[in-house]
Legacy VTK file of the C-alpha trace (Angstrom):
# vtk DataFile Version 3.0
C-alpha trace
ASCII
DATASET POLYDATA
POINTS 380 float
139.853 94.052 187.335
141.540 91.651 184.996
145.149 92.431 185.766
147.583 90.117 187.415
150.450 90.821 189.686
153.623 88.759 190.473
154.638 88.875 194.237
158.186 87.621 195.146
158.161 87.040 199.209
161.114 86.133 201.313
158.912 83.647 203.346
155.449 81.710 202.709
152.360 83.533 203.859
148.436 83.202 203.331
146.449 86.023 201.674
142.644 86.080 202.918
140.670 86.713 199.904
137.237 86.025 201.502
136.519 89.485 202.383
137.110 90.934 198.738
133.799 91.441 196.691
133.449 88.856 194.120
132.660 89.763 190.340
129.109 88.927 189.521
127.232 88.218 185.969
125.760 91.786 186.124
129.437 93.251 185.751
131.412 93.774 182.541
133.872 91.509 182.431
136.879 92.869 180.416
140.248 94.182 180.723
142.532 96.203 178.429
145.356 94.663 176.469
148.369 96.058 175.098
150.365 94.728 172.249
153.176 92.348 173.478
153.290 90.709 176.984
150.414 91.088 179.312
149.633 89.968 182.855
146.078 88.698 183.108
144.121 87.723 186.166
140.581 86.108 185.909
138.085 88.545 187.637
135.735 85.457 188.425
135.208 83.224 191.524
135.037 80.218 189.162
137.146 78.508 186.502
136.440 79.119 182.622
137.846 78.008 179.431
140.336 80.290 177.721
138.825 79.243 174.463
135.585 80.980 175.469
137.216 84.423 175.722
137.316 86.719 172.784
139.046 89.781 171.830
138.010 93.274 170.447
140.641 95.164 168.350
141.209 98.723 169.165
142.061 99.547 165.308
139.031 97.927 163.701
136.355 97.019 166.566
136.089 93.562 165.228
135.312 90.751 167.729
138.108 87.987 167.087
138.889 84.539 168.779
141.282 84.885 171.371
143.831 82.487 169.642
143.712 84.638 166.406
145.367 87.608 168.119
147.991 85.771 170.439
151.546 86.248 168.892
152.519 83.350 171.049
150.026 80.773 171.124
149.883 79.833 174.569
148.985 81.009 178.253
151.629 80.861 181.020
151.287 80.507 184.755
153.398 80.153 187.718
153.510 77.104 189.751
154.726 76.588 193.370
154.466 73.294 194.753
156.397 71.797 197.719
159.424 70.965 195.655
159.795 73.347 192.744
158.952 76.847 191.288
158.581 77.765 187.763
156.274 78.308 184.897
153.847 75.978 183.118
151.970 76.648 179.645
149.120 75.382 177.474
147.404 76.264 174.228
144.402 78.421 174.994
142.069 76.038 173.143
142.530 73.370 175.697
143.670 75.224 178.853
141.721 76.426 181.861
141.627 79.765 183.431
141.512 79.586 187.194
140.612 82.336 189.667
143.308 83.993 191.958
146.014 82.935 189.468
148.123 85.187 187.237
148.753 84.498 183.579
151.011 85.777 180.803
149.834 86.394 177.223
151.477 87.975 174.407
149.283 89.490 171.713
149.747 91.043 168.291
147.624 94.141 168.881
145.921 96.394 171.395
142.355 95.790 172.384
140.008 94.435 175.144
140.081 90.904 176.426
136.450 89.856 177.225
135.853 87.072 179.988
133.188 84.714 179.685
130.454 84.474 182.153
130.061 80.770 181.372
131.840 78.546 183.882
133.761 75.473 182.737
131.653 72.392 183.301
133.228 69.558 181.029
136.166 67.517 181.931
139.135 69.480 179.930
141.011 67.640 177.531
143.909 69.036 178.919
144.814 71.432 181.924
147.750 73.005 183.754
150.202 70.939 182.032
152.249 70.808 178.714
150.828 68.928 176.036
152.798 66.728 173.950
151.849 64.651 171.011
150.577 61.050 172.178
152.976 58.288 171.487
150.568 56.475 169.056
150.526 59.399 166.840
154.306 59.856 166.464
156.104 59.178 163.167
159.357 60.440 161.957
157.492 63.157 160.187
155.442 64.293 163.099
157.138 63.836 166.557
157.819 65.995 169.544
160.155 65.616 172.706
159.758 67.528 175.936
162.814 68.588 177.875
162.616 69.672 181.407
165.232 71.563 183.345
165.409 71.828 187.112
167.684 72.491 189.916
167.046 72.086 193.741
164.466 74.652 193.667
163.438 75.887 190.396
161.901 74.123 187.141
161.222 75.029 183.577
159.010 72.129 181.953
157.412 71.932 178.576
160.490 72.854 176.292
159.387 71.040 173.115
161.527 70.115 169.934
160.237 67.947 167.067
159.235 67.874 163.648
155.708 68.847 162.335
153.872 69.831 159.319
153.586 73.645 158.822
149.843 73.828 159.920
150.879 72.628 163.495
153.805 74.967 163.922
152.447 77.239 166.667
154.958 80.011 167.596
155.323 79.590 171.373
157.618 82.236 172.819
159.551 82.211 176.092
157.858 84.349 178.837
159.334 86.992 180.870
160.968 85.809 184.089
161.503 87.747 187.485
163.572 86.993 190.711
165.260 83.634 190.906
164.755 81.192 188.238
166.093 78.521 185.751
165.015 78.858 182.120
165.629 76.743 178.768
164.639 78.232 175.490
165.527 77.637 171.923
167.432 80.434 169.964
165.674 81.078 166.582
165.273 83.968 163.908
161.748 84.573 165.380
163.292 85.042 169.032
163.395 82.894 172.114
161.101 80.073 171.888
159.646 77.607 174.343
158.640 75.130 171.402
160.582 74.905 168.227
159.296 72.376 165.494
161.074 72.009 162.318
160.402 70.868 158.708
160.440 66.926 158.031
163.540 65.304 157.010
163.889 65.457 152.998
166.561 62.875 152.609
167.555 59.880 154.619
170.970 61.379 155.652
169.479 64.744 156.758
170.376 66.133 159.977
168.174 68.538 161.880
169.447 70.563 164.658
168.307 72.920 167.477
170.233 75.511 169.323
168.945 76.348 172.997
170.089 78.327 176.008
169.991 77.705 179.434
169.964 80.678 182.015
169.887 80.334 185.746
170.304 82.650 188.722
171.924 79.716 190.648
174.679 78.987 188.284
176.885 77.170 190.840
174.240 74.486 191.691
173.672 71.353 189.954
171.113 71.379 187.096
169.346 68.513 185.708
168.151 68.234 182.148
165.512 65.402 181.608
163.576 63.886 178.805
161.614 60.754 178.136
163.669 58.535 176.037
160.840 55.974 175.690
158.911 58.738 173.550
161.563 57.821 170.855
161.529 54.080 171.182
159.203 53.665 168.227
160.803 55.959 165.965
163.768 55.149 163.689
165.630 58.212 164.786
168.901 59.080 166.381
169.151 61.958 168.858
172.112 63.381 170.364
172.628 66.112 173.001
175.859 68.321 172.776
177.363 70.218 175.395
179.989 72.242 173.435
181.442 73.758 176.612
182.256 70.537 178.448
182.640 68.731 174.882
180.231 65.963 175.793
178.066 64.256 173.414
174.972 62.351 175.069
172.767 59.835 173.112
169.283 60.726 173.989
168.099 57.330 172.673
170.081 55.652 175.414
170.041 58.185 178.359
167.156 60.213 179.682
169.086 62.979 181.722
172.145 65.029 181.808
173.549 66.657 184.904
175.849 69.672 184.675
176.872 72.895 186.648
176.297 76.064 184.302
179.098 78.296 186.117
177.731 81.062 184.192
174.220 82.835 184.110
174.133 81.509 180.512
175.011 78.423 178.870
174.257 76.998 175.239
173.664 73.317 174.039
172.758 71.863 170.752
170.455 68.705 169.714
170.846 66.729 166.523
168.270 64.444 165.068
168.643 62.188 162.160
167.399 58.882 160.491
171.059 57.932 159.642
172.753 55.521 162.228
176.194 56.404 160.908
175.902 60.125 161.939
178.253 61.211 164.544
177.846 64.913 166.081
181.042 66.670 165.608
182.191 68.582 168.740
182.943 72.112 168.049
185.087 73.879 170.607
183.282 76.584 172.688
186.186 78.931 172.156
189.530 79.061 170.253
191.701 76.261 171.657
195.502 75.007 171.266
196.593 71.738 172.932
199.734 70.654 174.232
201.870 68.921 171.492
202.395 65.320 171.590
204.717 63.745 172.132
206.647 66.374 174.341
209.753 66.328 174.347
209.722 64.897 170.899
212.179 63.383 168.251
211.909 63.954 165.139
208.001 64.569 164.936
205.244 66.055 166.990
201.603 66.656 166.620
199.817 69.874 167.544
196.173 69.633 167.826
193.844 72.811 167.900
190.122 73.756 167.779
188.423 76.243 165.733
185.195 77.684 167.409
181.924 78.650 165.456
183.067 82.236 165.551
186.132 81.478 163.597
184.346 79.009 160.942
186.004 79.572 157.419
188.408 82.203 158.554
192.137 82.178 158.042
194.088 80.305 160.765
197.856 80.455 160.966
200.394 78.532 162.967
203.974 79.410 163.334
207.050 78.065 165.172
209.663 80.334 166.972
212.726 79.793 168.809
213.570 80.938 172.281
214.740 84.299 171.008
211.435 84.873 169.265
212.872 84.236 165.688
210.228 82.710 163.288
211.585 79.108 162.456
208.634 77.923 160.110
205.022 78.480 159.040
203.117 75.046 159.553
199.643 76.516 158.559
198.136 79.306 156.830
194.648 78.700 155.550
190.927 78.982 155.990
189.573 76.170 158.245
186.242 74.981 159.105
185.133 74.950 162.835
185.976 71.632 164.774
189.192 70.061 165.874
192.206 69.836 163.678
195.805 68.701 163.778
199.269 69.369 162.145
202.552 67.835 162.560
206.038 69.586 162.803
209.060 67.595 161.702
211.560 69.627 163.629
212.691 71.261 160.340
212.890 75.179 159.609
211.605 76.908 156.486
214.454 75.736 154.332
213.806 72.162 155.446
216.825 72.220 157.592
216.815 70.032 160.811
216.637 72.383 163.888
218.827 72.026 166.896
217.759 70.662 170.271
216.112 73.243 172.536
212.782 74.860 173.540
210.391 76.183 170.718
207.034 78.013 170.837
204.205 77.420 168.564
201.608 80.199 167.984
198.241 80.105 166.507
196.345 82.923 165.148
192.729 83.260 164.045
190.989 86.691 163.849
192.045 88.721 166.756
192.780 85.689 168.853
196.288 84.499 169.647
197.481 81.704 171.666
200.880 80.239 172.445
202.397 77.121 173.945
205.895 75.684 174.342
207.631 72.372 173.230
210.973 70.813 173.426
212.864 69.120 170.719
215.436 66.507 171.902
217.977 65.339 169.243
LINES 1 381
380 0 1 2 3 4 5 6 7 8 9 10 11 12 13 14 15 16 17 18 19 20 21 22 23 24 25 26 27 28 29 30 31 32 33 34 35 36 37 38 39 40 41 42 43 44 45 46 47 48 49 50 51 52 53 54 55 56 57 58 59 60 61 62 63 64 65 66 67 68 69 70 71 72 73 74 75 76 77 78 79 80 81 82 83 84 85 86 87 88 89 90 91 92 93 94 95 96 97 98 99 100 101 102 103 104 105 106 107 108 109 110 111 112 113 114 115 116 117 118 119 120 121 122 123 124 125 126 127 128 129 130 131 132 133 134 135 136 137 138 139 140 141 142 143 144 145 146 147 148 149 150 151 152 153 154 155 156 157 158 159 160 161 162 163 164 165 166 167 168 169 170 171 172 173 174 175 176 177 178 179 180 181 182 183 184 185 186 187 188 189 190 191 192 193 194 195 196 197 198 199 200 201 202 203 204 205 206 207 208 209 210 211 212 213 214 215 216 217 218 219 220 221 222 223 224 225 226 227 228 229 230 231 232 233 234 235 236 237 238 239 240 241 242 243 244 245 246 247 248 249 250 251 252 253 254 255 256 257 258 259 260 261 262 263 264 265 266 267 268 269 270 271 272 273 274 275 276 277 278 279 280 281 282 283 284 285 286 287 288 289 290 291 292 293 294 295 296 297 298 299 300 301 302 303 304 305 306 307 308 309 310 311 312 313 314 315 316 317 318 319 320 321 322 323 324 325 326 327 328 329 330 331 332 333 334 335 336 337 338 339 340 341 342 343 344 345 346 347 348 349 350 351 352 353 354 355 356 357 358 359 360 361 362 363 364 365 366 367 368 369 370 371 372 373 374 375 376 377 378 379
């Protein structure tokens, strides 16, 4: 009693529950809870409020409110409608617990979860959907934005970024997944989060950023990332979504979605928010890059552009030119660089400042253990 089970089937089918004995008020309504993630099912034939449940600690025997022992202040359930499958979540003080539905909860300790015998009778403030701060309450020091990820079958809703006072920063962890799914979570020192609220701006030119990862078992399909840009209309904020792998910057104030194909089971993004209209996000290469020089062929000068990823930030970068026999002609660069795109020019001269002859040359870039080479043509 009180356990829940996830069943993944190859086709739809009905389960007849009418023959099973219903729990009555004479039964002791509790289930054991382990520290960490637990699958919980409501052993009742009617809906109750999560806030009416309580917890008895194994270590102290103390009776505690449920939300005081939750490591992730949320309850999660799985939805399966005609169009999508995926998780929803809500905070326990405003969510309802329905019979014959399985829930994830994450607790700080072991103990006993006691279910209420009192059915829910009032209209809930909020149920079976993710809560976001109402628009009328939004300010630059207290705002939230919900991100929804979906493909043609699966959905992950209720992924929240924003700014909030410390007293309102509930930790909401990403729940475990099974089978096929698509998932969005924010990467943080605390772990993988469904909600990631940051501190307020200190100065006008401050920039707040969020890193998040998308995982999908259907990585070759189109995925849609959506948000409601009208939720930002009353705020003097400029918010940008950056896709480093595809080197794209999307203004979240102007657009309300971004379509992409992950191509891998995991893909990373970044979001920036600022009050400064002059701010422009910098594209940081997803990996070490060496672009073709231009012009090519050239005479007498050419430009070499290259990209330094975050993994090589503030590390020594070396660019050298070699002739067709592999002899070093000149070192163009040997210094520590910040991540981002850079460029350097070669004037067609060797280390002694003597013009080199027409021909094929190779330029090589080295950063850490990575080495890239391209060829160019000098025509006198």
